[in-house]
Every structure is written in structure tokens, then in C-alpha cells.
C-alpha positions, 0 to 999 in steps of 0.5 A: 268497536274493541272487545275483550276477546275475539274467537275466530275461525270456529264452527259456530252453532247458533239458534238463529232462525227456525233451526240451527244456524251453522257458520263454518268459519265463524267468529264471536266477539265478547266485551266484558260479560256480553257477546257483542258479535256473532257471524262469519269471521271476515264480517265480524273482523270488519267491525270488531277488534279485540285485546285478545284474539284466539284462533278457534280453528277446528273448535266448536262455539255455541254462543249463549248456550247454557247447559243447565242440565248435564244430561243435555250435554251428554246427549249432545256429546252422544250425537257428536260421537255418532257423526262420522265427520266429527269423531270422538276427539272433537266431540270430547273437546266440545263436551269439555268446553261446554262444561268448563 
């Protein structure tokens, strides 16, 4: 299947299962206004191509997340700031992307 956008090599955070589903080398394929695939980059690329492929290396993608209240985004931002492996630059990027 061909999508419009394929975001690859991202840290993908989903709500799959009973908690967070974290995919270290994840991909998200979007066609028109729908997410058509989420998974490991290698697996998604076996079934999907796209008109535009975007490397999201060192970026976080949270497919389907709707931040209806800005406070939720700020709380997430604060948690990321306190995570030693993430740091403020990545936390700021995630916050900016979620409010783009």
C-alpha cells in the first residue's frame, strides 16, 4: 500500500496493551487523514511505501494522541524534563511537535 507520509526511525509511543507501547525504531504511515500503520520501521516498510518518507531519527511520535487540554502536554513535558536520558532539548521538541 502507498501512503502519503511515512515517518521512520522514530521513538513511537502508543497506548497499545495495558500500558504504554514503546517502539524504539518505529514508523508511522499516514494516508490522507488516517494513520494506516504503526510498528517497527522494518516491519512497516515491508508493507507500506509513501510519496514522502521523513526520517524522524531522535524524534518522538505519539500517533493518535489528541492533547485537548494544554495542561496535559505541560505535565508530559515536565516528566520528560526530569528523565535523564531525554534532556530538555528533546523534551522541548516533543512539546513543540505536540502543539504544532
